C-alpha positions as CSV (number, residue, x, y, z in Angstrom):
1,M,0.1,-0.1,0.3
2,E,1.5,3.2,-0.9
3,L,0.5,5.3,2.1
4,G,2.9,3.0,3.9
5,K,5.4,4.9,2.2
6,L,4.0,8.7,3.7
7,K,6.8,7.6,6.3
8,K,5.8,12.1,8.0
9,L,1.9,11.4,8.0
10,E,1.0,12.5,11.2
11,F,-2.3,12.7,10.6
12,L,-4.8,9.7,8.9
13,S,-8.8,9.7,8.6
14,F,-10.8,7.4,6.5
15,S,-14.3,7.2,8.9
16,G,-18.0,6.7,7.8
17,N,-16.4,5.1,4.8
18,T,-17.1,1.9,3.4
19,L,-13.9,0.6,3.3
20,S,-14.2,-3.6,3.7
21,G,-11.1,-5.9,4.0
22,G,-8.7,-6.0,6.9
23,L,-6.5,-3.1,8.5
24,P,-3.4,-2.4,6.2
25,F,0.1,-3.6,8.1
26,E,1.5,-0.8,6.1
27,L,0.8,1.6,8.1
28,G,2.8,0.2,10.5
29,S,5.8,1.7,9.0
30,M,4.7,5.5,9.2
31,K,5.8,5.6,12.4
32,S,4.9,9.6,12.5
33,L,1.7,9.2,12.6
34,K,0.3,10.0,15.7
35,Y,-3.6,10.0,14.7
36,M,-5.0,7.3,13.1
37,D,-9.2,7.1,12.4
38,F,-11.2,4.3,11.0
39,F,-14.6,5.1,13.0
40,N,-17.9,3.7,10.5
41,N,-16.7,1.2,8.0
42,T,-17.1,-2.2,7.4
43,L,-13.4,-3.5,8.4
44,S,-12.5,-7.1,9.4
45,G,-9.5,-9.1,10.3
46,V,-7.4,-9.1,13.3
47,I,-5.2,-5.9,14.4
48,P,-1.8,-6.4,12.5
49,E,1.7,-6.7,14.9
50,S,3.0,-4.2,13.0
51,Y,1.2,-1.7,14.6
52,S,3.5,-2.1,17.5
53,L,5.7,0.5,15.8
54,L,3.2,2.8,16.4
55,Q,5.2,4.8,18.9
56,N,4.0,8.1,18.4
57,I,0.5,7.6,18.1
58,T,-2.2,9.3,20.9
59,D,-5.3,8.8,18.7
60,F,-6.7,5.5,17.7
61,N,-10.0,4.6,16.4
62,L,-11.0,1.8,15.1
63,A,-15.1,1.5,16.3
64,E,-17.8,0.1,14.6
65,N,-16.2,-2.5,12.2
66,K,-16.0,-5.8,12.0
67,L,-13.4,-6.5,14.0
68,H,-12.3,-9.6,15.5
69,G,-10.2,-11.5,17.9
70,S,-7.5,-9.9,20.8
71,I,-7.2,-6.6,21.4
72,P,-2.6,-6.8,21.4
73,D,-0.9,-5.8,24.0
74,F,1.4,-3.7,22.6
75,I,-2.0,-1.3,22.7
76,G,-1.3,-0.8,26.8
77,D,2.3,-0.4,26.3
78,F,1.8,3.1,23.7
79,P,3.8,5.8,25.7
80,E,1.4,8.7,23.8
81,L,-1.7,6.7,23.6
82,E,-4.7,9.7,25.2
83,F,-7.6,8.4,22.5
84,L,-8.4,4.5,22.1
85,S,-12.3,4.1,20.6
86,I,-12.3,0.4,19.6
87,G,-16.1,0.1,20.4
88,S,-18.9,-2.0,18.6
89,N,-16.3,-4.8,16.9
90,N,-16.5,-8.5,17.7
91,F,-13.3,-8.5,20.0
92,T,-12.7,-10.6,22.4
93,G,-10.1,-11.9,25.5
94,S,-9.3,-9.4,27.6
95,I,-8.3,-5.7,28.3
96,P,-4.3,-5.2,28.4
97,P,-3.6,-5.2,31.4
98,K,-1.1,-2.4,30.7
99,L,-4.2,0.3,29.5
100,G,-3.3,3.2,31.2
101,T,-0.1,2.4,32.9
102,N,1.6,5.4,30.8
103,G,-0.3,8.0,32.4
104,R,-1.4,10.3,29.6
105,L,-4.5,8.0,28.4
106,Q,-8.1,10.7,28.8
107,F,-10.1,8.4,26.9
108,V,-11.2,4.6,26.6
109,S,-14.2,3.4,24.7
110,I,-14.7,-0.4,24.7
111,S,-17.8,-1.4,24.9
112,D,-20.3,-3.6,22.7
113,N,-17.7,-6.4,22.4
114,N,-17.2,-10.1,23.8
115,L,-14.3,-9.1,26.0
116,T,-13.8,-10.9,29.0
117,G,-11.7,-10.9,31.4
118,S,-11.7,-7.9,35.1
119,L,-10.7,-4.3,34.9
120,P,-6.9,-3.2,34.4
121,V,-6.1,-1.1,38.2
122,S,-3.8,1.2,36.0
123,L,-7.3,2.9,33.8
124,C,-6.6,6.2,36.5
125,K,-2.9,6.7,36.6
126,G,-1.9,10.0,36.0
127,D,-5.9,11.2,36.6
128,I,-6.5,12.9,34.2
129,L,-8.8,9.7,32.7
130,Q,-12.5,11.3,31.9
131,I,-14.6,9.4,30.1
132,L,-14.8,5.2,30.5
133,Y,-17.4,3.3,27.6
134,V,-16.4,-0.5,28.8
135,S,-20.8,-1.9,28.5
136,H,-22.6,-4.9,26.8
137,N,-18.7,-7.1,27.2
138,R,-18.4,-10.7,29.7
139,L,-15.9,-8.8,32.4
140,V,-16.3,-10.1,35.1
141,G,-14.6,-9.2,39.0
142,P,-14.6,-5.9,41.2
143,I,-15.3,-2.3,40.1
144,P,-11.1,-0.9,41.0
145,E,-11.0,0.7,43.6
146,S,-8.9,3.5,42.7
147,L,-11.9,4.4,39.7
148,G,-13.1,6.0,42.8
149,S,-10.3,8.6,43.7
150,C,-10.3,9.5,39.7
151,K,-10.9,13.1,40.3
152,S,-11.3,13.8,36.4
153,L,-13.6,10.8,35.7
154,E,-16.5,12.5,34.2
155,Q,-18.7,9.4,32.7
156,V,-18.0,5.8,33.8
157,N,-20.2,3.7,31.3
158,M,-19.9,-0.3,32.9
159,G,-23.7,-1.3,32.2
160,N,-24.2,-5.0,31.0
161,N,-21.3,-7.0,33.1
162,F,-20.4,-9.6,34.8
163,L,-18.8,-7.0,37.6
164,N,-19.5,-7.9,41.1
165,G,-18.5,-6.2,44.7
166,S,-19.3,-3.1,46.0
167,I,-18.9,0.1,44.4
168,P,-16.4,2.7,45.0
169,K,-17.9,5.5,47.3
170,G,-15.7,7.9,46.0
171,L,-16.9,7.3,42.7
172,F,-20.0,9.6,42.9
173,G,-18.3,11.8,44.9
174,L,-16.0,12.6,42.1
175,P,-15.8,15.9,41.4
176,N,-16.8,15.6,37.4
177,I,-18.4,13.1,37.3
178,S,-21.8,13.5,35.0
179,L,-22.7,10.1,34.3
180,I,-22.9,6.9,36.0
181,Q,-24.0,3.8,34.4
182,L,-23.6,0.5,36.6
183,N,-26.6,-1.3,35.3
184,D,-27.1,-5.2,34.4
185,N,-24.5,-6.8,36.6
186,H,-23.6,-8.5,40.3
187,L,-22.9,-5.5,42.2
188,T,-23.8,-6.3,46.0
189,G,-23.4,-4.4,49.4
190,R,-25.5,-0.7,50.2
191,G,-25.7,1.5,47.3
192,F,-25.8,4.2,49.1
193,D,-26.3,6.1,52.5
194,E,-26.3,9.9,53.7
195,S,-22.3,9.5,54.2
196,T,-22.0,9.4,50.1
197,T,-25.0,11.2,49.5
198,R,-24.1,13.6,51.3
199,L,-20.8,13.7,48.8
200,F,-22.5,13.4,45.9
201,S,-21.5,15.9,43.4
202,V,-23.8,18.7,42.0
203,S,-22.4,17.6,38.3
204,L,-23.7,14.4,38.5
205,I,-26.2,14.0,35.5
206,G,-27.0,10.2,35.4
207,L,-27.1,7.5,38.1
208,D,-27.6,3.6,36.8
209,L,-27.5,1.5,39.3
210,S,-31.0,-0.9,38.0
211,N,-30.1,-5.0,38.0
212,N,-28.3,-5.7,40.5
213,Q,-28.3,-6.4,44.1
214,L,-27.8,-3.7,45.8
215,T,-29.3,-3.5,49.2
216,G,-30.2,-0.4,51.7
217,E,-32.1,2.7,51.7
218,L,-33.0,5.8,49.6
219,P,-31.7,8.4,52.1
220,A,-33.2,12.0,52.2
221,S,-30.3,13.6,51.2
222,I,-31.0,12.2,47.3
223,G,-32.8,16.0,47.5
224,N,-28.8,17.3,47.4
225,F,-28.3,16.1,43.8
226,S,-29.8,19.3,41.9
227,N,-28.5,18.2,39.2
228,L,-29.6,15.0,38.6
229,A,-32.1,14.1,34.9
230,I,-32.0,10.7,35.8
231,L,-32.2,7.8,38.6
232,S,-32.5,4.4,38.0
233,L,-32.5,1.8,40.6
234,H,-34.9,-0.8,39.1
235,G,-34.5,-4.0,39.7
236,N,-32.8,-3.9,43.3
237,K,-33.1,-4.9,47.2
238,F,-33.7,-1.2,48.0
239,T,-36.3,-1.0,50.5
240,G,-37.5,1.7,52.8
241,S,-40.3,5.1,51.7
242,I,-39.2,7.6,49.3
243,P,-38.3,10.7,50.7
244,P,-40.5,13.6,50.6
245,E,-36.8,15.3,49.7
246,I,-36.4,13.6,46.1
247,S,-38.6,16.3,44.7
248,K,-35.7,18.9,45.3
249,C,-34.6,17.1,42.3
250,G,-36.2,20.0,40.2
251,A,-34.0,18.2,37.4
252,L,-35.6,14.9,36.8
253,Y,-36.7,13.6,34.1
254,V,-36.6,10.5,34.7
255,L,-36.8,8.0,38.4
256,D,-37.5,4.8,37.7
257,L,-38.3,3.0,41.1
258,S,-39.3,-0.2,40.6
259,S,-38.8,-3.7,41.3
260,N,-37.5,-2.4,44.6
261,Q,-39.0,-3.2,48.1
262,F,-40.2,0.2,48.6
263,S,-42.8,1.2,51.3
264,G,-45.1,3.4,52.6
265,E,-46.9,6.4,50.7
266,I,-45.8,8.1,47.6
267,P,-44.7,11.1,48.7
268,N,-47.5,13.9,48.8
269,E,-46.4,16.3,51.4
270,I,-48.0,19.0,49.9
271,T,-47.0,21.6,52.7
272,G,-43.2,21.4,52.6
273,N,-42.7,21.7,48.3
274,K,-42.7,18.2,49.4
275,S,-44.7,16.1,46.7
276,I,-43.7,14.5,43.8
277,C,-45.8,15.7,41.9
278,N,-43.7,19.1,42.1
279,L,-40.7,17.1,39.0
280,D,-42.0,19.8,36.6
281,E,-39.9,18.1,34.1
282,I,-40.2,14.4,34.7
283,S,-41.1,12.7,31.7
284,L,-40.9,8.9,33.2
285,L,-42.4,8.2,36.5
286,D,-41.6,4.0,37.5
287,L,-42.7,3.1,41.3
288,S,-44.3,-0.4,39.6
289,N,-43.5,-3.4,41.6
290,N,-42.6,-2.5,45.1
291,T,-45.2,-2.5,48.3
292,L,-46.1,1.0,48.2
293,T,-49.7,2.0,49.6
294,G,-52.1,4.6,50.0
295,E,-54.0,6.8,47.6
296,I,-52.4,8.4,44.4
297,P,-52.3,11.6,44.7
298,H,-54.5,12.9,43.2
299,C,-51.8,16.0,42.3
300,L,-50.3,13.2,39.3
301,G,-53.3,14.0,37.1
302,N,-51.9,16.9,36.6
303,T,-49.0,16.6,37.3
304,S,-45.9,18.0,34.6
305,A,-46.9,19.1,31.0
306,S,-44.0,17.1,30.4
307,L,-44.6,13.4,31.8
308,M,-45.1,10.4,29.7
309,V,-44.7,7.6,31.5
310,L,-46.3,6.7,34.2
311,K,-46.4,3.0,36.1
312,L,-47.7,2.3,39.5
313,Q,-49.2,-0.7,38.8
314,L,-48.4,-3.7,40.8
315,N,-48.2,-2.2,44.2
316,K,-50.9,-2.2,46.9
317,L,-52.5,1.3,46.5
318,N,-57.2,2.0,46.9
319,G,-58.2,4.5,46.9
320,T,-59.6,5.7,43.6
321,I,-57.8,7.0,39.5
322,P,-57.5,10.9,40.0
323,A,-59.9,12.7,38.4
324,N,-58.5,15.5,37.0
325,F,-56.2,14.5,34.5
326,S,-56.0,18.2,32.4
327,N,-52.4,18.9,31.4
328,C,-51.2,15.5,30.2
329,D,-51.7,16.1,27.1
330,S,-47.7,14.1,26.3
331,L,-48.4,10.9,28.7
332,K,-48.5,8.3,26.1
333,F,-48.6,5.4,28.3
334,L,-50.4,4.7,32.4
335,H,-50.5,1.3,34.0
336,L,-51.8,1.8,37.0
337,G,-52.9,-2.6,36.9
338,D,-52.9,-5.2,40.0
339,N,-53.5,-2.6,42.2
340,Q,-56.5,-2.5,45.3
341,L,-58.3,0.5,43.1
342,E,-62.3,1.8,43.3
343,G,-64.7,3.6,42.0
344,V,-64.7,4.3,37.9
345,V,-62.7,5.6,35.4
346,P,-62.8,9.4,34.9
347,K,-63.8,10.8,32.5
348,S,-61.1,13.5,31.6
349,L,-58.2,10.7,30.6
350,S,-60.4,11.0,27.4
351,K,-58.4,14.5,27.2
352,C,-55.2,12.5,26.9
353,R,-55.0,13.5,23.4
354,S,-51.3,11.0,23.3
355,L,-52.3,8.4,25.5
356,N,-51.2,4.9,23.2
357,I,-51.6,2.1,26.1
358,L,-53.8,2.6,29.2
359,N,-53.2,-0.6,31.3
360,L,-56.3,-0.4,34.4
361,E,-56.4,-4.1,35.2
362,N,-56.5,-6.8,38.1
363,N,-58.0,-4.2,40.1
364,K,-61.9,-3.8,41.9
365,L,-62.8,-0.2,39.2
366,T,-66.5,-1.1,38.5
367,G,-69.3,1.0,36.3
368,I,-70.1,1.2,33.4
369,F,-67.3,0.2,29.9
370,P,-65.5,3.5,30.1
371,S,-66.6,4.4,26.1
372,S,-65.7,8.2,26.7
373,L,-62.3,7.0,26.1
374,D,-63.2,5.2,22.3
375,S,-62.8,9.3,21.1
376,L,-58.4,8.9,21.5
377,P,-56.8,9.0,18.6
378,Q,-54.1,7.1,19.7
379,L,-54.8,4.3,22.1
380,Q,-53.2,1.0,21.0
381,V,-53.5,-0.8,23.6
382,L,-56.9,-1.2,26.4
383,S,-56.2,-3.4,29.2
384,L,-59.3,-3.3,31.5
385,R,-59.6,-7.4,32.3
386,F,-60.2,-8.4,36.4
387,N,-62.2,-5.8,37.7
388,G,-65.7,-5.2,37.7
389,F,-67.5,-4.0,35.3
390,Y,-70.9,-4.7,34.5
391,G,-73.3,-4.1,31.8
392,P,-73.9,-3.3,28.5
393,I,-70.9,-2.0,26.0
394,A,-72.4,1.4,23.9
395,S,-70.3,3.7,22.0
396,S,-70.5,7.4,24.0
397,S,-72.2,9.5,21.0
398,P,-73.0,9.3,17.0
399,K,-71.1,11.6,16.8
400,V,-67.7,9.5,17.2
401,K,-67.7,8.6,13.6
402,H,-64.5,5.9,14.0
403,P,-64.5,4.9,17.9
404,F,-60.9,3.7,18.4
405,P,-59.0,3.7,15.2
406,R,-55.8,2.8,16.2
407,L,-57.4,0.8,18.8
408,Q,-55.1,-3.3,18.2
409,I,-55.4,-4.1,21.8
410,L,-58.6,-4.8,23.9
411,D,-58.4,-6.9,27.2
412,I,-62.4,-6.5,28.8
413,S,-62.0,-10.4,29.8
414,N,-63.3,-11.6,33.7
415,N,-66.0,-8.5,33.7
416,N,-69.7,-8.6,34.5
417,F,-69.9,-7.1,30.8
418,G,-73.8,-8.6,29.2
419,G,-75.9,-8.0,26.0
420,K,-74.9,-8.8,22.9
421,L,-70.7,-7.8,21.7
422,P,-70.4,-4.4,20.4
423,E,-70.6,-4.7,16.1
424,R,-70.4,-0.9,16.4
425,Y,-67.0,-0.9,18.2
426,I,-65.9,-3.8,16.0
427,K,-66.7,-3.3,13.1
428,H,-64.9,0.8,13.5
429,F,-61.6,-1.0,14.8
430,E,-59.2,-0.1,12.3
431,A,-56.0,-0.9,13.2
432,M,-57.8,-4.7,13.2
433,L,-59.0,-4.1,9.7
434,N,-56.2,-4.1,7.9
435,M,-52.7,-3.7,9.7
436,N,-49.8,-3.0,6.8
437,E,-46.7,-3.7,9.4
438,S,-44.5,-2.3,6.2
439,S,-46.5,0.6,5.8
440,R,-46.5,1.7,9.7
441,E,-45.3,5.3,10.7
442,G,-43.2,5.2,13.9
443,P,-41.2,3.1,15.6
444,E,-42.2,-0.6,16.4
445,Y,-42.8,-0.2,19.8
446,L,-43.5,3.1,22.0
447,E,-39.9,4.7,23.0
448,V,-39.5,6.9,25.7
449,G,-38.2,8.7,28.3
450,Y,-34.6,6.3,29.0
451,S,-35.7,2.3,28.4
452,T,-37.7,0.9,26.4
453,R,-38.6,-1.9,29.2
454,S,-40.1,1.1,31.2
455,S,-42.6,1.0,28.4
456,S,-43.0,-2.4,28.1
457,I,-46.5,-4.7,29.0
458,E,-46.9,-7.9,30.3
459,L,-50.2,-9.6,28.5
460,T,-52.5,-13.1,28.5
461,Y,-51.5,-14.5,25.6
462,H,-52.2,-18.0,24.9
463,G,-53.3,-18.8,28.6
464,Q,-49.9,-17.2,29.7
465,Q,-48.3,-14.2,31.3
466,Q,-45.6,-12.8,28.3
467,N,-43.5,-9.6,28.1
468,Y,-43.7,-7.3,25.7
469,L,-41.6,-4.6,23.7
470,N,-41.9,-5.2,20.7
471,F,-45.4,-5.9,19.8
472,F,-46.9,-2.3,18.3
473,S,-46.3,-4.0,14.6
474,T,-47.0,-7.6,14.9
475,M,-50.1,-7.8,17.7
476,S,-53.7,-7.8,17.1
477,V,-55.5,-9.0,20.0
478,L,-59.2,-9.0,21.1
479,D,-60.2,-10.5,24.2
480,M,-63.8,-10.5,25.7
481,S,-64.1,-13.4,27.7
482,N,-65.3,-13.8,30.8
483,N,-67.9,-12.5,30.7
484,N,-71.9,-13.2,30.7
485,F,-71.8,-11.3,26.8
486,V,-75.4,-12.9,25.4
487,G,-76.2,-13.6,21.5
488,Q,-74.7,-14.5,17.5
489,I,-71.1,-13.6,16.8
490,P,-71.4,-11.6,14.5
491,D,-70.5,-12.2,11.3
492,V,-68.4,-8.6,11.4
493,I,-65.2,-10.1,13.1
494,G,-64.3,-11.8,10.2
495,R,-62.9,-8.2,8.9
496,L,-60.7,-8.6,11.6
497,H,-58.1,-9.4,9.4
498,S,-55.4,-8.9,10.9
499,L,-55.9,-10.2,14.3
500,R,-53.7,-12.7,15.6
501,H,-55.7,-13.6,19.1
502,L,-59.4,-13.8,19.3
503,N,-60.8,-14.8,22.6
504,L,-65.0,-15.1,23.6
505,S,-65.1,-18.2,26.0
506,H,-67.1,-18.1,29.0
507,N,-69.7,-16.5,27.9
508,L,-73.5,-17.1,27.4
509,L,-73.6,-16.7,23.8
510,T,-75.6,-18.5,21.1
511,G,-76.5,-19.7,17.2
512,N,-73.3,-20.9,14.8
513,I,-69.7,-20.3,14.5
514,P,-69.4,-17.5,12.4
515,L,-68.7,-19.0,8.9
516,S,-66.0,-15.8,8.6
517,I,-64.1,-16.6,11.0
518,G,-62.6,-18.5,8.6
519,K,-61.1,-15.2,7.2
520,L,-58.9,-14.0,10.0
521,S,-56.0,-16.1,7.7
522,L,-52.8,-14.3,10.3
523,L,-55.2,-16.2,13.4
524,D,-52.9,-17.3,15.7
525,G,-55.2,-18.0,19.0
526,L,-58.8,-19.2,18.8
527,D,-61.1,-19.9,21.9
528,L,-64.8,-20.1,21.9
529,S,-65.0,-22.5,24.4
530,S,-67.5,-22.8,27.1
531,N,-70.6,-21.2,25.3
532,R,-73.7,-22.1,23.8
533,L,-73.0,-22.3,20.4
534,S,-74.8,-24.9,18.6
535,G,-74.8,-26.7,15.2
536,R,-71.3,-27.5,12.5
537,I,-68.0,-26.2,13.2
538,P,-67.2,-24.8,9.6
539,Q,-65.1,-26.3,7.0
540,E,-63.9,-22.7,6.8
541,L,-62.4,-23.2,9.2
542,V,-59.5,-25.4,8.0
543,S,-57.7,-22.2,6.5
544,L,-57.0,-20.9,9.4
545,T,-53.3,-22.5,9.2
546,F,-51.0,-20.5,12.1
547,V,-54.0,-21.1,14.5
548,G,-51.9,-23.1,17.2
549,V,-54.3,-22.6,19.9
550,F,-58.1,-24.0,18.7
551,N,-60.6,-24.3,21.7
552,V,-64.2,-25.5,20.8
553,S,-65.3,-27.2,24.3
554,N,-67.8,-27.0,26.3
555,N,-70.3,-26.3,23.5
556,L,-73.1,-27.5,21.8
557,L,-72.2,-28.1,18.5
558,E,-72.9,-30.8,16.5
559,G,-71.1,-33.3,13.7
560,P,-68.2,-34.1,12.1
561,I,-64.7,-32.1,12.6
562,P,-63.8,-30.4,9.9
563,R,-60.3,-32.5,8.5
564,G,-57.1,-31.0,7.3
565,K,-54.1,-28.5,7.7
566,N,-53.8,-27.1,11.6
567,F,-57.1,-29.6,12.5
568,D,-55.6,-33.1,12.4
569,T,-53.0,-31.4,15.1
570,F,-55.6,-30.3,17.3
571,S,-56.2,-33.0,20.2
572,V,-59.3,-34.1,22.3
573,D,-59.6,-31.2,25.0
574,S,-59.8,-28.9,22.3
575,Y,-63.5,-30.0,21.9
576,K,-64.6,-32.0,25.4
577,G,-68.3,-30.9,26.4
578,N,-70.1,-31.7,22.5
579,L,-71.9,-34.4,22.6
580,G,-72.8,-34.1,19.2
581,L,-68.8,-34.0,17.8
582,C,-67.0,-36.8,15.7
583,G,-64.4,-37.6,14.0
584,Q,-60.5,-37.8,14.8
585,P,-59.8,-36.5,17.5
586,L,-63.2,-38.1,18.7
587,P,-65.2,-41.5,17.9
588,E,-65.9,-41.9,14.1
589,C,-69.1,-40.6,13.4
590,G,-70.1,-43.6,11.2
591,D,-73.2,-43.0,9.8
592,R,-74.6,-40.1,11.9
593,Y,-73.2,-38.1,9.8
594,P,-73.3,-37.9,5.9
595,K,-69.9,-36.2,4.2
596,V,-69.5,-32.5,3.5
597,I,-68.7,-31.4,-0.1
598,I,-68.2,-27.7,-1.0
599,N,-69.1,-26.7,-4.4
600,Y,-66.7,-23.7,-5.0
601,S,-67.6,-23.1,-9.0
602,H,-70.9,-22.4,-7.1
603,N,-70.3,-21.4,-3.7
604,T,-72.1,-24.1,-2.1
605,T,-71.8,-26.6,0.6
606,Y,-74.2,-30.0,1.3
607,T,-73.3,-33.8,1.7
608,E,-73.9,-36.7,0.4
609,D,-77.5,-37.6,1.6
610,D,-78.6,-33.6,0.0
611,R,-77.1,-35.0,-3.5
612,S,-79.1,-38.1,-3.7
613,I,-82.5,-35.5,-1.7
614,L,-81.8,-33.4,-4.6
615,S,-82.3,-35.7,-6.7
616,M,-85.8,-36.8,-6.0
617,S,-86.8,-33.7,-5.1
618,E,-86.2,-33.1,-9.0
619,F,-88.1,-36.2,-9.9
620,I,-91.5,-35.7,-7.5
621,M,-91.4,-32.2,-8.5
622,M,-91.6,-32.8,-11.8
623,G,-94.4,-34.6,-11.2
624,F,-96.1,-33.1,-8.9
625,C,-96.3,-29.7,-11.5
626,S,-97.4,-32.0,-14.2
627,G,-99.6,-33.9,-12.3
628,V,-101.2,-30.5,-11.1
629,L,-101.2,-29.0,-14.5
630,V,-103.0,-32.0,-15.3
631,G,-106.0,-31.9,-12.5
632,L,-106.1,-28.2,-12.9
633,A,-107.1,-28.7,-16.8
634,W,-109.8,-32.2,-15.5
635,G,-111.2,-30.0,-12.7
636,Y,-111.8,-26.8,-15.3
637,Y,-113.4,-29.0,-17.9
638,M,-115.7,-31.2,-16.0
639,F,-116.7,-28.3,-14.0
640,S,-117.6,-26.9,-17.0
641,I,-120.0,-29.6,-18.3
642,G,-121.4,-30.1,-15.1
643,K,-120.3,-33.0,-14.1
644,P,-120.9,-34.5,-9.7
645,F,-119.1,-32.6,-7.3
646,W,-117.8,-35.7,-5.5
647,F,-115.3,-36.1,-8.3
648,I,-114.2,-32.5,-7.9
649,R,-113.6,-32.7,-4.2
650,L,-112.3,-36.2,-4.9
651,A,-110.0,-34.3,-6.4
652,N,-109.6,-31.4,-4.3
653,K,-108.5,-33.8,-1.8
654,M,-106.3,-35.9,-3.6
655,E,-104.0,-31.7,-4.1
656,L,-103.4,-31.4,-0.2
657,M,-102.0,-34.3,0.6
658,L,-99.4,-34.1,-2.1
659,L,-99.0,-30.7,-0.7
660,D,-99.2,-31.9,2.5
661,L,-96.1,-34.6,1.1
662,F,-94.8,-32.1,-0.6
663,D,-93.5,-30.0,2.9
664,E,-93.5,-32.6,5.1
665,Y,-90.3,-33.4,2.9
666,F,-89.2,-31.0,1.3
667,G,-89.9,-28.2,3.9
668,R,-89.3,-29.5,7.6
669,R,-87.0,-31.9,6.7
670,G,-84.6,-30.1,3.7
671,R,-84.4,-27.2,6.1
672,T,-82.6,-29.2,8.0
673,T,-80.0,-30.6,6.0
674,R,-80.3,-28.4,3.2
675,Q,-77.5,-25.4,4.3
676,R,-77.3,-21.8,3.1
677,K,-74.6,-20.5,0.9
678,I,-71.9,-19.2,2.2
């Protein structure tokens, strides 16, 4: 390579191109080179051994390529190295043990690789290290205590490794520290206490200790962090109450204390300015999965205009839902499920026009269906399951021409709803009609605040609890099970072509299974069990090739079970409790039911007996028609010539007998054997 001949070249940058192949080994002869930058290309292979000759290198940037192999130990011996960025590659092995011993290292970024081993204790020798990014590797061992005295350190990200031991206490009090990310490790011990938080630097902006095994309480001195914007302690073992002084962290943008053991009430001491509602900049507030008690502070309904995510589920909160939602234009995600909330769903929620997800499941809510929500233009998920709602479901107003226009997941199971299934709503679920995944705007999942984990949702799918992040372009669920709905399943349900899971089980539904359900080609779960459905299982359902869960048990169904495709795989549990059903996997039908024949050219369905009946009926009809004509002609002749009336009466009786026979055969029996057009 000709570049290798440029012996006096000091600056070399090829960043942001589409270079491929390996790193040119000839660059090792450029002994005057100080700056090498191949950032954001598609280079592969290993770092050439010849680069050990680059003793004047100060900036070494190979990040965002496809390089592999180990990081050569000679990089730790570069005497002038100040800037090292080799993240987002496929490097393995350990970090060079001498890295930082030159006393000049200021920037280290080796995140997003597959590195193992421990962190070198020499990283901060010279006390000038400012940036340390080693996240998303497989590093083990403790965090070096020396980092707790690295006074120049500004940002440290060690998240998503296997680090253990305790956090160096001095780390929180470094004078210039602004970001500490130690999330998703195996750290233990007390997270912090009064002695450490008093030392916390006012420069600290982001602190993420989530998903470790840290213990202790959140001290009142947490309020000293006047510039703190992100505080995430999710997934630890913190105890005690949430100190009201946290309201002094006026710059908080993300507060995630979920999945701990916090107890007591949510801070609501309006007097003294100690209410959690005073967090004017808050965008994500997650206090879920703790043991919090008391009522939801009603000021949360009219809190920061920037609030996008509010999660308080899986606690022991009681009282009612705040009724004064007004300043909620930014609210996208509201999860208050799994508490002990009572009362009705406030109509003021209809003012939250950006709301995407509303989950109120597993509470003690009552009242009729909150139809005021049907005007929300962005609502995609509505879960009201396991509450005490009752009565029929009716839309709020005929003026709402397109109710729930973007609703993809509706779960109102395990309530006391009654009346007929809400046909008007069903036929207007536009997002379930023809969801074109390739043309949908925006992200596939809701991403707000600091973490997509905070905007995930847990649903009952195929009878199991599952957590979903990436559901917005792939999930469409309608669950109305375990209620008191009556009447027939409306044919319009066959228009929901994007539906993935349909559950109408444990109701009082009657009539036949609509043939239109066979048009739901994406359906992978269908549960119509424990109703009063009658008639046959439509042969059209065989076309549901993706159905893995099928249940029509405990109904009044009869006739042969359809054969073919997925229907040959369903077990007897799918059909039990229907005494009239027969065929695999139940006992064979024998001669009880004739074979079903589908005439696709005429779009009709009939049985083998129908064919014999049809041929006989054609014969009888011909004879009947001709006999009637002859009889009428003969009768007219007899009447015209004045023949005896006894003969006319005899002819009339014969005609009535034929009519009765026709009605007996083609009326009653014909109506039970012939089927309507598809």
